Structures are given as structure tokens and as C-alpha cells.
N, C-alpha and C positions, 0 to 999 in steps of 0.2 A: 633482512636476506634483500631488502633494497630497502636503505633507509631512504637514498635519495628522490623516492617518489612522496616523504610527505615536508619536503619543500623547507625542511628547515624549522620544524616547529617543534617547541617544548614537548620534551615526551618524560620529561622527568618522573610521572605518574609509573609509567611504565619499569621506565630502567633503577627506581626508587624499590623495585620489589623483586632484588635479586642481581646473581650478577648476568649484566647484560652487553653482549658483544654486537657490534654491529656492522654491517658492511654496507659501502653504496651499493655497490652491483654485484648482483654474484651471477652467472652465468651454469649453463644446466648442468657443466664437469665438477662445478663445483661445491653444487648444493649435495651430496653426501660430506665431505669432507669437510664442513663448511655447518652438518648438525648435529655430526657422528655423536657429541655429546649430550649437545641437549634436550630439553625436557620441552621448550615452547618452542616453537617456531614462528613469525612472523613476515608478512609477507605481501606483497601487493599486487607482484605481475610475475612472482618469479613461480617456474611450473615447477609442482612438489608431486610427482607420479608415484605409481605404486610400487613403483622397481625401487627408487629411491625409497621409501617409507618403511620398508624392508626390511632395507641396512640400516634402521634407524632403530634400534630396541630401545633406546631413554625417551622415545619424544613420545608423550602425550596431549597437543594440543597447537593446531595450528590455529591462529589468529592470520583472519586475512583483512589487509588493510584496505577495503575498500567493499563492494555491494554484492560484485559479480565474482563464481566460486566454481569459477568452469580450470583456473589452471590447479585444479586439487584435484586428484584421482576420492572422490567422495566413498565410491564404491569399496578401495581398499583400506580406506583411512576406518570408517568401520569396522571391515570382518578384524580390521588387527586392535581397532576401542583404542582409534584417533581420535577425539574430540573435534571437531571444526567448527570454527565460528569466525565468521562475516560482520560487515559493518552496514548496519541497514539503514538507509535514511542518512547519511550525512549528508549525497550529496544532492538531495532530493531536491533541495529550493535553486542553489545555482546550477543544474543540470538544466529545468525547467525555466528559467532567464533565459541561458543560452540558448533557449532553444526560439527564447520569443526574441531576442535579438537579432536572432541568426534570420527570423520570419520577416522581420521590421527591413532586417539592411536590404533583404530578395527584395520585396514590395517598394523601396526606394532607389535601386539600383545605388547605396550607401559606396561600395567596392569603389562602380565606374567613378562616378561623379568627384569622390575622395579625389583620387587619379586623374581626372579633370581638370579641379581646380588647383590641384597642388607643383604638374608639369605646367602649368603658362597657360594649359589653353585658352581656361577663362580668360586670363586678362588680357589675351593677345586678341578673344575673339569682338568682329565686330556687334556682337549681339547682346543684347542683357541675358539672353535665354538661350541654353540651350536644352530641342529634345531630342539628342542621340539616344536616350532611353526611355521608355514610358514607367512612370511609376502609379499604384494603387495602394488606396488603402487595403486594411485586411477586416477591416467594422465590415459583415455581412456578406464575407466568405465561407466557405464549408473548411474546415480542419479534420479534419483525419487523423487518431492516433489508431496503430499497433500496441495493445498490449494494453490498458486502467491498471498498472499497478500505482506506487506513491508518486514516482515519477510524471505518471502519464495523467493523474488525477489534477496534479499540479501546474501541468500545462494544458489539462483543460483549465482550469478552471481559469487560469491566468487570458488562456484565449477566448473563456464566454465572457469574462471582464470587456474585450479589447471586443465586441459585440460580432464572434463570431459565431457558428454556426457551427457545435462541436460533433464531431460521429467518431467511433471508435470500431474496432474490430480486435476481439478476443483471441488471442494467440492458443488458447486453453480451448477453443471451441465450445467456452461456454458460453450460454447467453446474458448479458448480467445489466439491467439499465439503472448502471449508477451516476447518473446527471442529475447537477441538484444544485442550485444557484450560487456560484460564486462567492456570495458574502454570507453563504448559511456559516452559522455558528455547530461548531460537530455533531452537538445533542440536537439540532432541529431537522439533520439529515432524518435520520428515521421517519417521522414523520411529514415529511413531505418526499420521502421515498413512496412511502404508502396512500399518499393523494393521486401521484400520477398510475400507483398499479392502479388505481380505482377509475382514472378518468383512461387511460389504455383496456379500460374493457371492451371489447368491441361492438356491443347489442346496448338495443338503446332499453333499460330497464321499466319494469311494466306497475301500473301504477301499487302493484300489491309485491313485491317485490322488494329487498333490500340485501345489497351488496356489503359483504366486506371486507377486505385488503387488509395485510399490514407487510410490513418491514422491520428486517430487528441488525440495529448495527452492534458492534461492539468500542468503544471506543478508549483508547490508554493515552492519556495524558489528553492532548488537544487535538488528538489523530484518527481518525474513524481509520478503523481493521475492516474491513469486508471478509469477502472469502478467498481462500488463496486461489492461486492458478496453475500451482503443483503441487508434488508433495515436497520442496525442495520451503517453498513459500510457505506450505501448513510448520516447517519444521521451526524456520526462523521466527515465525508471529508465535509460537507456546513458547519458546524461548524467551521471549520478552516479554509476555503473558505470567511465565514462574517467576513466583516470589514476590508479583506487584498485585495491585488495586486497577482494576476498572472496572468500568459502567458497563454497560448493557441495556439499549435501551430500542423499545418498540413504535413501531408508529402503528395506529390502526384508525381507516379510516369508516365509516361510516355513510354509504349515501342511498337517498332512497329518488325518485323523480326529482321529489319535492327540497329535500335538503339532505343536509353535507355536515360531517362533523369529525373533526380528526383529532385524537389524543394519544399522549405518550407516557410510556411508564418504563421506568428510573428502575434497576435493582446493580446493587454495588457488587463485584466479585472479588474473593480473595484467591490465586494460586499459593499452594507452600510450593515450599522448591523444588522442580521436575528436575529427575538425570535428563542427560543424553539418551538411557535404554527406558525409562519409561517412555520420550515424548517417543521415539522409535518405537516403539510396540505400538504406539497407540497410535500414529499414520500409516501402523502396516497391516493394523487388523480394523480399523474401524471406516467411516466415514468426514473427515474433518475437508472432506472438499468443497462440499455444498452447504457448509456454516460459518455465517461471519462468526470470524477471529476464531477459525480453523481450527472447533473442538464440540460436542455435543455435552453438554451437562448430562445426560441423562445416561451418555454410555461411560463407557471406565476409566476415563479420563476422570469427571467428577465423584466419580467412589473414591479415588487416590486423588486426588487433585486440587480438589476443591477444602482452601479453610474456613471462607467462612462465607455468606450469604447475606445483604441486607439487603429486602425486599422481595417482591416476587418470584420462586423459584417458576414457577411456569414463564412469566415474565420471559429469564432469560433460556428456558426451553424454543420461545417463538410467536406464546402469545399469550397474556397479560390476561387467562380464564375467570378471574374473580372481578376484576378492575375490567373488563368489558361486561361480566355480567348488567354491572351499572351503570354502566354508562348505556347500555341497549337500554334497561328499565326506562330514563332519561330521557333517551332518545325516540322511547315509540312512544312517550306520553305526551311528546309535543309535534307526531304525524297526524295527518288528517282524517278524518275517519272511513274513509277510500280502505286504508294502509289496515285496518280493526276488525 
């Protein structure tokens, strides 16, 4: 519907799948006419609303060539049985890098000094230095992020690498501490977070007290999938897990006044292909919002969707009980006598 937006990229894998008709740009009044015989619509920013969909009986799938889905009436699509898919994560790196570049340009007043040099003011100046605009370093600055999805996390990683103190605001209202070292491998995140939880405990431990904290993440490829921010993201995450294999890693920290031990347990889970109807049913009737990877294996989705598990079932639930018992036994054996 707006092929200009892909900037001449090779689209052969799509065009070879059937009859493909491209439009450089489509105005609102042209949408129905151009899609009247289409089974699939591909749009980036062209709006496809409910009124248009109801006039398109052949339409079965809308592919959005972007991450944002606000140009498609999702409620109408669901009502009419039209699937909607978006492109998740394609721009994460470029948007995060552009964000960092913009911050550096602001800190260094790049635009002003570029103009100062190119319009001849520098060559005409009597002095070697110009202090018309002050500059500053971003290292040590507080960097606020609104929303910590894929792009927000990548911005946080880059900002942390530049020495910034990252803080975020959750647009969903959920308080999720997801800060971890920028260079940390994906499967090292859960142990790091469990240790952070342990040290966030507000009271000093007594001599006869043992604190156990845990954090579970889902890893797809090299990407950490946290808790979804909203139902739309929950559906997107489950669509990505459908028919794929992923890892579930739980980090557990045992801590007393004298000693601390952190370990991780990993399970490999494979989902069968999930239909859009199954994903919608689960999101609408169960509790994906408070779970890493947007699913609970002990819920309905686990019964119908999990094809195989390698490792601990309870680890996928959030606490590797059998491994915890073994680690506790070894941990307690090395405690001072005041704990026994």
C-alpha cells in the first residue's frame, strides 16, 4: 500500500509467493478499491480501518511493515477474523543508536558548531576557541527512559555503556526492575536480577535468617523476553514463541549475613504452532501480563501449546525446586554454627 517506505529493499521473498501488486503510496479514499480482491494487505503507515475491512470480504491477513500497529483497527480485524501481524524488533538497533547520537549531538552542540565552522565564522574569528555554546559529557548524567520494551532496553544498554545512570518509567504502571550490566550475556541476566533483588531487601538479615530470591526470564535466540507491557505485546510475544524453541532461565540467590550464593537453572521449551485464536483465547482468559515470555506453563497454554520440555518443569514455572533443595543442602553445610 505504501511501497516507497521500504526504500527499494529486495522484496523478492514476498513477491514470489503469489500475485503481487505494489502501490508507491495509497490515500485513504483509495484503500478499498485497491484491496477489493486482495487476500493479504501489506502496509506501513497507510490506515486500514474497520469501515474499509467490512468492504473487503477476501481479506485474510494484514501485514504491517513496522512495529507500531495503531494504523490498523485491531478490534475490527479480530471481529472479522482477519489476522494482523507486525514486524517486531527490526528497528531496535537503529532507533537506539539514533537516540544515543541525538543525545551526543545535544551535549556537544554539534549542529551549532557545524554551522559555525561551515558559514565561515570560525575562519574569520580572531580567537582559536569559541565559547558561544557550552558542551558537556553524558557520562554520569541521569538518563530517563519512558517504557522499557526492546528499544528502551537497548537504549538503556548503550546509555549504561557510556556511563549514564539509567532510570525508567513504566507506562503500564508495573514496577519492573530490569537493569543489568550492559555486556551481560542473555542467560546471565536472571542470576544478576536475582542478586539485585536480594540486595534490595530493605532489612538487615538476622543471624538465623536465610533470604531466597529468584528471577525468571525467557530467552529467544539471544533476546531476553520480559513481561509484556500490554495485551498487544503479549500476543506479539506468543506469536514469536509459536513453533519455536526457547530457553527459560531462573536465577536464584541464597543469602545470609555471612554468605551469598547465586545459581541458575535452564530449561528448553518448544511450542507447537499456535493459532491466532488460541493466542487470543489465552490472553483474554488467563494471566500473561505478570509472566516472562507472556505465558504460564501451568495454565491452559501449557496444556495445548507445549510440545516438549528439556529440563525442570518447575523451573519454567519460576522456581527450580529440586535444584534449589540440592543447593540449599550444600549452602547450609557451609554455614557457621549460629545458623544451625
